[in-house]
C-alpha positions, 0 to 999 in steps of 0.5 A: 830385986832378988839376986838369982842363986842356985836355988832358983833352978828348976827341978831339972837343976840345970836351967832356969828362965826368969822374966824380970822388970829390973831395978838397981841390982848390986854387984854379984856373981854366980856359980852358973852361966847366965844369958841376960837379954834386955827386952826394954828400958835402959840401964848401966851395966857394970860387967867385970869392972867395965861400965856400958849403957844397955838397951833393948836388944843388948845381951851378954853371957856372964861367966862363972864368978864374974862380978856384974851389976845393973843401975837404971837410967832415967828412973825407970826400970828396964826389963830382962830375960835371964837364962841361967844354966849349967854347962852340962845342960848342953852335954853331960860330958861338960859336968864340972865345966865352969867356963864359957870358953871351955863350953865353946871348945867342946867338940859338939859346937864345932867352933875353932878357938883360934878364930875368935877375936876375943874371949866370948864371955862377959861381952855385950852383944847386940841383936840387930835383927831380933834373931836372938830374941826369937830364940830367947822367947822360944826358950822362955815358952818351952820353960814355962810350958815344960811339955815333954821334951822341953829340955831337949828343945831348950838345949837346941835353942841355946846352942843356936844362940851360941853359934850365931853369937860366935859368928859375930866374933870370928875373925873370918869365915873359917871360924867354924870347922872346915877344910881338911882338918875338919875331916881329920877331926871327924875321923878322930871323933869316929875312930877314937876307940881304935889305936889311932896314931899321928903317923897313920892319920897323916898317911891316911889324909896325905900329909906329913906327920909334921904338917898334920901336927902343926896344922891341927894345932893351929886349927884346933888350939889343941895337939893331935894326941891331946885332942884324941885323949880329950875326945876319949875322956869326954866319951868315957864320961858320957858312958859312965854317966849314962850306962851301967857298963863296968869301968874296965869295959868303958876303958876298952871302948874308949880305946885304952887296953891298960885300965891303969893308964885310962884311970890316970888320964881320966883323973887328970882330965876330970879331977876324979877317978872313974869310980868317983865320977860314976857315983857323982853323975850317974 
């Protein structure tokens, strides 16, 4: 059995889908996320040192750099659908993301990190009603057909798989954004380019600054100003990758009058300057 590598990616370079009749596969790791869905047979899956039997309906999302291997049970191969993807398939602002947890934390997915019972990657899940398989099959069909818009549809299906899977590992019904902090978060997402402050936001929503700071941190796992800067950095990355706007203009659109301060924050967030980012991802 050939181990999937980055060379297997399609011309899009962010996604590949393979149907595999699986024999024993030695321990290996990848520089991408892998969603592996068992469609037939039985096997012993070693995932990050832990062994478990897997059968039809089991699936997992394997993180960057996680060691995993398969060994058949009963002498018969088992069957898999492997979806290999780079996080920036979901959103270009995830360029450079190397962790499924970081993908989950992205504002587009609306998952509250503090509500997860355990880290969501490198865990075996079971698709008891076939809902996940139906989405996996849609992804395979879209990838095989590659009709206009297929990447957009694949993105939607992957997001749906992730969200439905996260339902199974949330501590309670508050695992997704809801209530007053959702309103605060939505306000920051909409007004991030304005001179927003904790005091002004607290006044707007009828909280004390101390309560808003404490509650926002609990719900999001991120401080109020830290979230605002992250939102601005993500949007800045999207504008650099998708528009021809100058860096100074993007800094202002992201809410920063001081371009040097913007550049400092951008480099801290992305690990490169805005100019380097634009050359890399434009």
